[in-house]
Rosetta silent file (secondary structure, phi, psi, omega in degrees, C-alpha in Angstrom):
SEQUENCE: MPMFRALAILAATAPLLLSILTLESCGYFAYQVMEPSALETAVWQSAGYASTLLPLILAFLALWAPRQFPKVGAICAAVTLALNALTLVIPYTSPCGQRSGEWLVVACHAVAVVALLRTRPGHQLPRPRAALWSAVVLLVLGQALARRYFSDVFVGCWADLRGSWAQTAIHLDTAGALYIWVGLAAVGAVLAAHPSAPLVGLALLVPGLFHPVAWFLSSAPHGCSSTLDLFGWPHVIAGALALLSHARLPGRGGPGTTPEREPAQPHSS
SCORE:     score description
SCORE:     0.000 S_00000001
   1 L     0.000  133.663  175.699   41.749  -72.982   21.152 S_00000001
   2 L   -60.516  114.023 -168.019   44.952  -71.748   19.570 S_00000001
   3 H   -63.166  -43.889 -174.879   44.369  -68.004   19.448 S_00000001
   4 H   -71.514  -31.807  178.017   46.577  -67.164   16.419 S_00000001
   5 H   -67.580  -42.599  177.360   45.228  -69.993   14.296 S_00000001
   6 H   -62.720  -42.341 -179.898   41.664  -68.847   14.957 S_00000001
   7 H   -65.526  -37.070 -179.770   42.601  -65.243   14.211 S_00000001
   8 H   -62.141  -46.324 -175.569   44.365  -66.220   10.946 S_00000001
   9 H   -75.957  -32.617  173.814   41.313  -68.029    9.468 S_00000001
  10 H   -65.020  -43.535 -179.356   38.910  -65.369   10.696 S_00000001
  11 H   -71.315  -34.061  178.887   40.945  -62.591    9.151 S_00000001
  12 H   -70.363  -30.026 -178.630   41.397  -64.567    5.883 S_00000001
  13 H   -85.570  -22.797 -175.210   37.632  -65.121    5.674 S_00000001
  14 H   -56.492  -39.936  177.216   36.579  -61.613    6.631 S_00000001
  15 H   -57.199  -33.839  177.614   37.027  -60.165    3.103 S_00000001
  16 H   -64.765  -40.195 -178.340   34.429  -62.647    1.817 S_00000001
  17 H   -72.406  -33.263 -178.665   31.944  -61.393    4.432 S_00000001
  18 H   -74.037  -19.372 -175.536   32.806  -57.742    3.672 S_00000001
  19 H   -67.937  -24.392  178.624   32.263  -58.256   -0.066 S_00000001
  20 H   -70.720  -18.393  178.913   28.553  -58.312    0.415 S_00000001
  21 H   -86.174   -7.975 -176.599   28.758  -54.679    1.661 S_00000001
  22 H  -111.969   12.668  178.367   30.504  -53.480   -1.517 S_00000001
  23 L   -68.974  140.452 -178.821   28.047  -54.722   -4.124 S_00000001
  24 L  -128.071  144.308  175.775   26.991  -52.077   -6.616 S_00000001
  25 L  -136.008  121.833 -175.291   24.139  -51.937   -9.108 S_00000001
  26 L  -113.591   11.621 -179.149   24.081  -49.172  -11.690 S_00000001
  27 L    71.800 -161.371 -178.661   21.204  -50.312  -13.910 S_00000001
  28 L  -108.358  149.786 -174.851   21.231  -50.405  -17.632 S_00000001
  29 L  -125.068  138.109  176.387   22.729  -47.823  -19.945 S_00000001
  30 L   -87.668    0.009  178.444   21.702  -46.714  -23.404 S_00000001
  31 L  -122.006  168.865 -177.708   25.168  -45.387  -24.151 S_00000001
  32 L   -75.635  132.894 -174.892   28.535  -46.948  -24.281 S_00000001
  33 L  -106.659  160.024  177.385   30.129  -47.270  -20.830 S_00000001
  34 L   -72.354  140.334  179.536   33.831  -47.352  -19.926 S_00000001
  35 L  -115.365  154.784 -179.410   35.314  -50.803  -19.633 S_00000001
  36 L   -67.791  150.247  172.842   38.312  -51.893  -17.512 S_00000001
  37 L   -77.641  170.819 -179.162   41.721  -52.234  -19.153 S_00000001
  38 H   -62.778  -38.346 -177.721   43.541  -55.574  -19.423 S_00000001
  39 H   -66.210  -45.556  178.136   45.796  -54.525  -16.537 S_00000001
  40 H   -64.485  -38.683  176.415   42.863  -53.629  -14.303 S_00000001
  41 H   -66.124  -44.975  179.326   41.093  -56.876  -15.062 S_00000001
  42 H   -61.920  -40.625 -179.209   44.171  -58.954  -14.436 S_00000001
  43 H   -71.858  -43.570 -174.494   44.924  -57.255  -11.055 S_00000001
  44 H   -73.027  -38.721  178.239   41.358  -57.225   -9.755 S_00000001
  45 H   -68.328  -37.618  179.869   40.550  -60.790  -10.851 S_00000001
  46 H   -61.882  -45.232 -177.021   43.815  -62.048   -9.405 S_00000001
  47 H   -65.319  -43.991  179.277   43.063  -60.322   -6.058 S_00000001
  48 H   -62.691  -43.982  179.199   39.502  -61.711   -6.026 S_00000001
  49 H   -65.157  -43.930 -179.481   40.588  -65.260   -6.779 S_00000001
  50 H   -60.553  -47.866 -175.863   43.375  -65.083   -4.167 S_00000001
  51 H   -64.010  -34.417  176.799   40.972  -63.796   -1.450 S_00000001
  52 H   -72.189  -40.595 -179.107   38.550  -66.609   -2.261 S_00000001
  53 H   -75.974  -27.350 -175.708   41.112  -69.350   -2.311 S_00000001
  54 H   -53.553  -50.339  177.658   43.043  -68.346    0.784 S_00000001
  55 H   -61.475  -33.284  174.039   40.539  -69.772    3.280 S_00000001
  56 H   -62.784  -48.077  179.042   40.413  -72.983    1.261 S_00000001
  57 H   -60.296  -47.550  177.191   44.154  -73.327    1.265 S_00000001
  58 H   -60.150  -39.988 -175.640   44.283  -72.741    5.030 S_00000001
  59 H   -66.821  -45.867 -174.563   41.495  -75.290    5.609 S_00000001
  60 H   -78.435  -26.755  172.666   43.231  -78.144    3.710 S_00000001
  61 H   -64.362  -43.001  178.860   46.595  -77.277    5.160 S_00000001
  62 H   -64.205  -35.908 -176.455   45.090  -77.488    8.710 S_00000001
  63 H   -76.537  -43.685 -167.804   43.425  -80.790    7.858 S_00000001
  64 H  -115.636  -19.224 -179.081   46.201  -82.615    5.999 S_00000001
  65 L  -140.212   57.684 -172.669   49.497  -80.698    6.564 S_00000001
  66 H   -58.817  -31.610 -176.807   49.211  -79.021   10.014 S_00000001
  67 H   -71.599  -24.965  173.584   53.002  -78.739   10.473 S_00000001
  68 H   -90.918   -3.605 -178.674   53.142  -76.675    7.250 S_00000001
  69 H   -48.818  -52.668 -175.943   50.145  -74.632    8.123 S_00000001
  70 H   -63.467  -48.913 -169.805   52.021  -71.588    9.532 S_00000001
  71 H   -70.387  -53.032 -174.739   54.776  -71.377    6.896 S_00000001
  72 H   -71.127  -35.301  176.973   52.861  -72.165    3.678 S_00000001
  73 H   -61.561  -43.575  177.670   49.794  -70.369    4.987 S_00000001
  74 H   -65.421  -35.886  175.201   51.742  -67.197    5.648 S_00000001
  75 H   -59.192  -45.993 -178.045   53.288  -67.307    2.156 S_00000001
  76 H   -66.217  -43.222 -179.781   49.846  -67.639    0.586 S_00000001
  77 H   -65.177  -36.665 -178.999   48.443  -64.878    2.758 S_00000001
  78 H   -66.983  -39.513  176.068   51.347  -62.572    1.867 S_00000001
  79 H   -59.735  -43.696 -178.685   50.700  -63.161   -1.853 S_00000001
  80 H   -64.925  -39.848  178.495   46.983  -62.371   -1.307 S_00000001
  81 H   -59.931  -45.538 -177.682   47.991  -59.248    0.652 S_00000001
  82 H   -64.996  -42.620  177.340   50.220  -58.050   -2.152 S_00000001
  83 H   -65.896  -34.790  179.241   47.570  -58.606   -4.846 S_00000001
  84 H   -75.258  -33.321  176.231   44.928  -56.838   -2.842 S_00000001
  85 H   -64.605  -27.654  175.979   47.319  -53.961   -2.135 S_00000001
  86 H   -69.435  -28.839  173.390   47.640  -53.403   -5.883 S_00000001
  87 H   -63.713  -20.259  176.275   43.907  -52.662   -6.064 S_00000001
  88 H   -73.899  -26.619 -179.833   44.563  -49.590   -3.940 S_00000001
  89 H  -106.305  -13.598 -179.243   46.789  -48.053   -6.646 S_00000001
  90 L  -119.267   96.345 -178.376   45.171  -49.497   -9.758 S_00000001
  91 L   -67.905  158.971  178.617   41.462  -48.511   -9.729 S_00000001
  92 E  -106.026  131.385 -177.765   38.866  -50.612  -11.498 S_00000001
  93 E   -92.949  122.194  179.140   36.677  -49.161  -14.185 S_00000001
  94 E  -131.991  170.720  172.336   32.982  -50.338  -14.032 S_00000001
  95 L   -53.969  -25.976 -178.663   29.627  -48.994  -15.253 S_00000001
  96 L   -83.881   -4.275 -177.810   29.374  -47.365  -11.815 S_00000001
  97 E   110.969 -171.600 -179.379   32.657  -45.452  -12.434 S_00000001
  98 E   -83.951  141.614  175.499   36.173  -46.072  -11.090 S_00000001
  99 E  -138.774  146.653  176.935   36.687  -47.593   -7.668 S_00000001
 100 L  -100.166  166.348  178.735   39.673  -48.359   -5.654 S_00000001
 101 L   -64.823  169.674 -177.636   40.417  -51.315   -3.440 S_00000001
 102 L   -98.275  127.674  178.391   39.244  -51.451    0.151 S_00000001
 103 H   -60.862  -36.599 -176.129   41.781  -50.638    2.928 S_00000001
 104 H   -62.915  -41.971 -178.584   39.804  -52.886    5.331 S_00000001
 105 H   -62.884  -48.258  179.511   40.315  -55.946    3.029 S_00000001
 106 H   -57.857  -45.687  177.095   44.031  -55.277    2.826 S_00000001
 107 H   -56.769  -44.307  178.361   44.142  -54.877    6.635 S_00000001
 108 H   -57.515  -46.712  177.787   42.395  -58.192    7.113 S_00000001
 109 H   -70.231  -26.550  177.508   45.011  -60.041    5.006 S_00000001
 110 H   -70.209  -37.224  175.650   47.819  -58.248    6.817 S_00000001
 111 H   -61.879  -43.181  179.006   46.319  -59.512   10.093 S_00000001
 112 H   -59.290  -42.463  178.741   46.178  -62.986    8.653 S_00000001
 113 H   -59.802  -50.849 -179.476   49.860  -62.862    7.658 S_00000001
 114 H   -59.395  -43.881 -177.652   50.889  -61.755   11.175 S_00000001
 115 H   -67.014  -36.588  176.705   48.740  -64.281   12.879 S_00000001
 116 H   -69.292  -34.569  177.637   50.086  -67.135   10.691 S_00000001
 117 H   -68.471  -22.739  176.822   53.693  -66.018   11.464 S_00000001
 118 H   -93.352   -8.076 -177.682   52.813  -66.375   15.210 S_00000001
 119 L   -76.011  140.284  173.424   51.049  -69.707   14.806 S_00000001
 120 L   -98.241  148.780 -179.738   52.944  -72.831   15.851 S_00000001
 121 L   -49.256  142.691  174.345   52.704  -76.110   13.849 S_00000001
 122 L  -100.715 -174.028  178.092   49.830  -78.265   14.844 S_00000001
 123 L  -100.495  154.584  177.881   49.165  -81.974   15.167 S_00000001
 124 L   -71.099  131.699  177.157   47.512  -84.190   12.624 S_00000001
 125 L   -72.369  157.074  170.832   43.854  -84.765   13.142 S_00000001
 126 L   -55.239  135.699 -170.898   42.535  -88.355   13.078 S_00000001
 127 H   -59.450  -35.763  178.885   42.151  -89.158    9.440 S_00000001
 128 H   -63.902  -38.300 -178.832   38.341  -89.933    9.563 S_00000001
 129 H   -68.297  -42.623  178.257   37.786  -86.413   11.055 S_00000001
 130 H   -60.219  -42.718  179.659   40.059  -84.769    8.495 S_00000001
 131 H   -67.995  -35.274  177.268   38.250  -86.620    5.682 S_00000001
 132 H   -67.469  -44.239  177.020   34.835  -85.567    7.119 S_00000001
 133 H   -68.682  -32.339  171.748   35.776  -81.872    7.258 S_00000001
 134 H   -60.451  -45.991  179.286   37.305  -82.187    3.738 S_00000001
 135 H   -62.010  -42.341 -179.948   33.847  -83.427    2.582 S_00000001
 136 H   -61.271  -44.940 -179.198   32.123  -80.506    4.269 S_00000001
 137 H   -64.703  -49.129 -176.507   34.338  -77.962    2.530 S_00000001
 138 H   -66.648  -32.148  179.303   34.098  -79.704   -0.855 S_00000001
 139 H   -68.558  -44.381  179.843   30.300  -80.088   -0.695 S_00000001
 140 H   -67.682  -38.492  178.076   29.866  -76.348   -0.022 S_00000001
 141 H   -69.988  -37.269  179.925   32.430  -75.378   -2.639 S_00000001
 142 H   -65.743  -36.183  174.816   30.862  -77.623   -5.205 S_00000001
 143 H   -64.855  -41.327 -179.203   27.493  -76.004   -4.600 S_00000001
 144 H   -64.337  -48.444 -178.763   29.005  -72.472   -4.947 S_00000001
 145 H   -64.131  -38.662  178.962   30.733  -73.418   -8.212 S_00000001
 146 H   -63.712  -41.518 -177.279   27.654  -75.089   -9.654 S_00000001
 147 H   -68.287  -35.802 -175.709   25.607  -72.005   -8.805 S_00000001
 148 H   -77.724  -46.397 -169.508   28.203  -69.644  -10.387 S_00000001
 149 H  -103.804  -12.767 -178.738   29.206  -71.528  -13.533 S_00000001
 150 L  -128.694   32.240 -178.547   26.234  -73.795  -14.283 S_00000001
 151 L   -59.924  -28.911 -178.559   23.319  -71.543  -13.258 S_00000001
 152 L   -65.829  -29.796 -176.824   21.534  -72.197  -16.490 S_00000001
 153 L  -118.428  -10.313 -176.285   21.171  -75.942  -15.766 S_00000001
 154 L  -132.898   76.946 -177.073   21.724  -76.042  -12.054 S_00000001
 155 L  -115.667   -4.789  179.072   19.501  -73.574  -10.256 S_00000001
 156 L    75.151 -168.615  178.802   17.618  -76.001   -7.992 S_00000001
 157 L  -129.653  124.029 -171.089   13.975  -75.649   -7.275 S_00000001
 158 L  -114.313  149.045  172.574   12.660  -72.761   -5.317 S_00000001
 159 L   -75.285  153.063  179.664    9.274  -71.977   -3.752 S_00000001
 160 L   -83.082   81.689 -169.958    7.459  -68.974   -5.211 S_00000001
 161 L   -88.015  157.696  177.853    8.106  -66.744   -2.206 S_00000001
 162 L  -131.018  162.817  169.626    6.884  -63.209   -1.698 S_00000001
 163 H    65.300 -140.932 -177.189    7.698  -60.258    0.561 S_00000001
 164 H   -62.326  -29.759  177.504   10.292  -60.678    3.289 S_00000001
 165 H   -61.322  -46.754 -179.700   10.594  -64.404    2.486 S_00000001
 166 H   -64.138  -39.250  177.500   11.679  -63.554   -1.026 S_00000001
 167 H   -65.445  -39.461  177.171   14.147  -60.890    0.209 S_00000001
 168 H   -64.386  -40.832  177.834   15.715  -63.374    2.615 S_00000001
 169 H   -62.728  -37.610  179.134   16.054  -65.936   -0.186 S_00000001
 170 H   -66.646  -43.758  176.322   17.874  -63.377   -2.284 S_00000001
 171 H   -57.624  -46.771 -177.173   20.252  -62.519    0.510 S_00000001
 172 H   -65.250  -39.929 -179.632   21.059  -66.196    1.129 S_00000001
 173 H   -65.228  -40.491  179.220   21.622  -66.718   -2.614 S_00000001
 174 H   -62.787  -42.628  177.640   23.916  -63.672   -2.774 S_00000001
 175 H   -56.530  -42.639 -179.707   25.893  -65.082    0.072 S_00000001
 176 H   -63.692  -40.662 -179.283   26.334  -68.249   -1.756 S_00000001
 177 H   -63.061  -33.702 -179.157   27.468  -66.387   -4.919 S_00000001
 178 L   -88.986   10.099  177.699   30.134  -64.531   -2.838 S_00000001
 179 L    62.731   28.263 -179.945   31.508  -67.809   -1.378 S_00000001
 180 H   -69.720  -42.266  178.842   30.547  -66.785    2.110 S_00000001
 181 H   -64.942  -34.852  175.813   29.296  -70.288    2.936 S_00000001
 182 H   -59.225  -46.823 -179.668   32.582  -71.669    1.575 S_00000001
 183 H   -62.931  -36.469 -179.018   34.576  -69.388    3.878 S_00000001
 184 H   -67.175  -39.151  176.467   32.433  -70.430    6.818 S_00000001
 185 H   -62.484  -37.243  178.421   33.073  -74.156    6.062 S_00000001
 186 H   -63.164  -42.807  176.985   36.810  -73.258    5.912 S_00000001
 187 H   -57.218  -45.999  179.044   36.643  -71.702    9.378 S_00000001
 188 H   -59.378  -43.154 -177.684   35.161  -74.938   10.717 S_00000001
 189 H   -61.500  -45.414 -179.451   37.864  -76.999    8.996 S_00000001
 190 H   -63.952  -35.926 -176.486   40.701  -74.960   10.458 S_00000001
 191 L  -102.957   28.754 -172.076   39.183  -75.197   13.963 S_00000001
 192 L   -64.373  -25.935 -179.499   38.078  -78.835   13.535 S_00000001
 193 L   -80.194   -9.362 -174.955   39.799  -79.968   16.682 S_00000001
 194 L   -94.656  144.531 -175.264   38.011  -77.454   18.846 S_00000001
 195 L   -60.581  -25.062 -176.918   34.547  -78.264   20.393 S_00000001
 196 L   -77.850  -12.520 -174.877   33.032  -75.104   18.778 S_00000001
 197 L   -59.855  -39.815 -178.525   33.707  -76.334   15.156 S_00000001
 198 L   -60.248  -17.579  179.141   30.382  -78.344   14.924 S_00000001
 199 H   -60.825  -24.478  177.508   28.529  -75.050   15.347 S_00000001
 200 H   -58.417  -33.780  177.834   29.422  -74.364   11.747 S_00000001
 201 H   -56.223  -40.729  178.652   26.923  -77.056   10.863 S_00000001
 202 H   -59.187  -41.827 -179.460   24.043  -74.950   12.241 S_00000001
 203 H   -67.993  -44.876 -176.064   24.980  -72.079    9.877 S_00000001
 204 H   -67.532  -22.545  173.487   25.364  -74.344    6.909 S_00000001
 205 H   -68.803  -23.859 -176.099   21.906  -75.778    7.437 S_00000001
 206 H   -59.725  -51.785  175.896   20.367  -72.381    7.020 S_00000001
 207 H   -66.894  -30.613 -176.187   20.652  -72.190    3.145 S_00000001
 208 H   -71.822  -33.641 -171.847   19.936  -75.873    2.878 S_00000001
 209 H  -105.767   -6.372 -172.415   16.693  -75.847    4.904 S_00000001
 210 H   -59.663  -55.423 -171.684   15.410  -72.302    4.125 S_00000001
 211 H   -62.222  -41.417  173.651   13.184  -73.030    1.123 S_00000001
 212 H   -66.007  -38.211  178.728   11.333  -76.016    2.573 S_00000001
 213 H   -65.810  -46.371 -177.595   10.780  -74.065    5.846 S_00000001
 214 H   -63.667  -43.969  177.260    9.767  -70.944    4.045 S_00000001
 215 H   -61.053  -40.702  179.722    7.342  -72.921    1.748 S_00000001
 216 H   -67.110  -44.651 -172.634    5.785  -74.599    4.760 S_00000001
 217 H   -79.594  -30.396 -174.758    5.362  -71.453    6.860 S_00000001
 218 H  -100.244   -8.615 -176.686    4.281  -69.141    4.098 S_00000001
 219 L    57.882   30.879  179.073    2.101  -71.613    2.140 S_00000001
 220 L   -73.137  145.223  178.083    3.828  -70.453   -1.069 S_00000001
 221 L   -77.936  161.940  173.712    3.272  -72.554   -4.232 S_00000001
 222 L  -148.369  156.241 -179.553    6.083  -74.344   -6.039 S_00000001
 223 L  -104.624   19.662 -173.317    6.416  -76.156   -9.309 S_00000001
 224 L   -73.198  151.942  172.985    8.806  -78.763   -7.965 S_00000001
 225 L   -65.849  -25.804 -176.905    8.312  -82.492   -8.737 S_00000001
 226 L  -156.823  150.621  177.076    8.618  -83.090   -5.017 S_00000001
 227 H   -65.810  -21.727  178.490    8.978  -81.060   -1.853 S_00000001
 228 H   -61.135  -26.445 -179.520   12.305  -82.874   -1.412 S_00000001
 229 H   -70.760  -11.440  178.820   13.590  -80.793   -4.326 S_00000001
 230 H   -78.032  -19.910  179.587   13.248  -77.659   -2.142 S_00000001
 231 L   -73.343  138.430  167.335   16.115  -78.836    0.080 S_00000001
 232 L   -86.006   87.329 -171.486   19.651  -77.637   -0.715 S_00000001
 233 H   -59.651  -39.461  177.640   21.105  -81.056   -0.276 S_00000001
 234 H   -59.569  -41.243  176.406   24.823  -80.226   -0.538 S_00000001
 235 H   -71.377  -35.940  178.797   24.406  -77.714    2.384 S_00000001
 236 H   -61.151  -48.862 -178.836   22.158  -80.047    4.293 S_00000001
 237 H   -64.259  -45.430  179.389   24.677  -82.906    4.049 S_00000001
 238 H   -59.179  -46.862  179.591   27.644  -80.621    4.798 S_00000001
 239 H   -61.322  -41.926  176.890   25.898  -79.174    7.821 S_00000001
 240 H   -64.194  -40.923  176.609   24.971  -82.585    9.148 S_00000001
 241 H   -62.641  -40.871  179.184   28.531  -83.775    8.767 S_00000001
 242 H   -64.217  -41.393  178.631   29.868  -80.699   10.566 S_00000001
 243 H   -62.305  -31.001 -179.074   27.450  -81.273   13.384 S_00000001
 244 L   -91.705    3.808 -171.645   28.557  -84.889   13.695 S_00000001
 245 L   -63.848  -22.501 -179.223   32.249  -84.068   13.425 S_00000001
 246 L  -104.733    9.978  170.275   32.933  -84.531   17.130 S_00000001
 247 L   -65.630  158.874  178.764   31.070  -87.839   17.350 S_00000001
 248 L   -65.441  117.660 -177.353   33.241  -90.822   18.198 S_00000001
 249 L  -105.545  139.229  178.665   34.873  -91.770   14.959 S_00000001
 250 L   -69.702  155.433  170.324   36.461  -95.176   14.097 S_00000001
 251 L    94.858  170.445  177.964   40.039  -95.476   13.191 S_00000001
 252 L  -122.431  169.442 -178.934   43.242  -93.617   14.177 S_00000001
 253 L   -72.843   -5.867 -178.592   45.189  -90.869   12.583 S_00000001
 254 L   107.671  169.680 -179.256   47.814  -93.243   11.286 S_00000001
 255 L   -55.168  130.068  173.727   51.285  -94.202   12.387 S_00000001
 256 L    83.820    2.182  179.966   52.969  -91.582   14.525 S_00000001
 257 L   -69.893  130.328 -177.952   49.781  -89.549   14.974 S_00000001
 258 L   -99.146  163.396  179.576   49.777  -87.514   18.180 S_00000001
 259 L   -56.456  165.954 -172.002   46.731  -86.408   20.107 S_00000001
 260 L   -73.274  -21.309 -172.560   44.636  -83.540   18.878 S_00000001
 261 L   -61.637  135.973 -176.211   45.574  -81.088   21.518 S_00000001
 262 L   -82.359  146.510  174.271   47.605  -78.156   20.219 S_00000001
 263 L   -62.738  145.935 -176.552   50.883  -77.207   21.686 S_00000001
 264 L   -72.553  147.083  179.184   50.580  -74.179   23.989 S_00000001
 265 L   -69.565  142.122  177.438   51.526  -70.821   22.634 S_00000001
 266 L   -62.768  143.934  175.758   54.679  -69.358   24.159 S_00000001
 267 L   -86.255  139.011 -179.916   54.306  -66.771   26.814 S_00000001
 268 L   -76.767  144.543 -178.163   55.857  -63.457   26.084 S_00000001
 269 L   -89.727    0.000    0.000   58.534  -62.413   28.468 S_00000001
């Protein structure tokens, strides 16, 4: 497996994983609280969007434009690095008070930039496999966007869980809201040529199968029209596609397509 390509996508995805550690809840206030300025909002929202989009950009570059993956990826990672560096000098005002950006997040993006600059252009995947992994990423992304922007009409059907089952369900839902599953799918897409990539499917099946499994094991009631409604179908389908991604696929990568093996990284002298 190309070391620097793997390091780049892991470093680009790490801030999504770290975001779950920086969540704050300050309750409700009976008095007026301070609100962020327009500059603070612009800087922090731009940094947040850039951090979320970077793994997706790297995923689709790796799938459809592998020769541009190092150059374009490094430019996008550098922009993301610069935006997140601004959060270190421009604090964000929230009901919890002012907070500055995280040095660890900035360091992750810096590692991604360096890794991409050391990455050599790759070969085009067979088109069926590239299309399959694109579907995996888009299914998980669509689920995350629906959960974030259409939660009033698209919340799915959940079992009435209690105790540790309910706490686990909350943690899995929080991971979806923070685009952690999207980042995981992007990791699989960038490493699609490697035999370890299908393992992403096992992780994506967790949020898709949790509620029917929890309902069955805990005997919790539910008001769904059918037990099939308990399944998180976008994640189930995405996970199944990821698991099958190394099955023998019909078709070829197109005229001039070379084998999937990556060129060897140069040895340092």
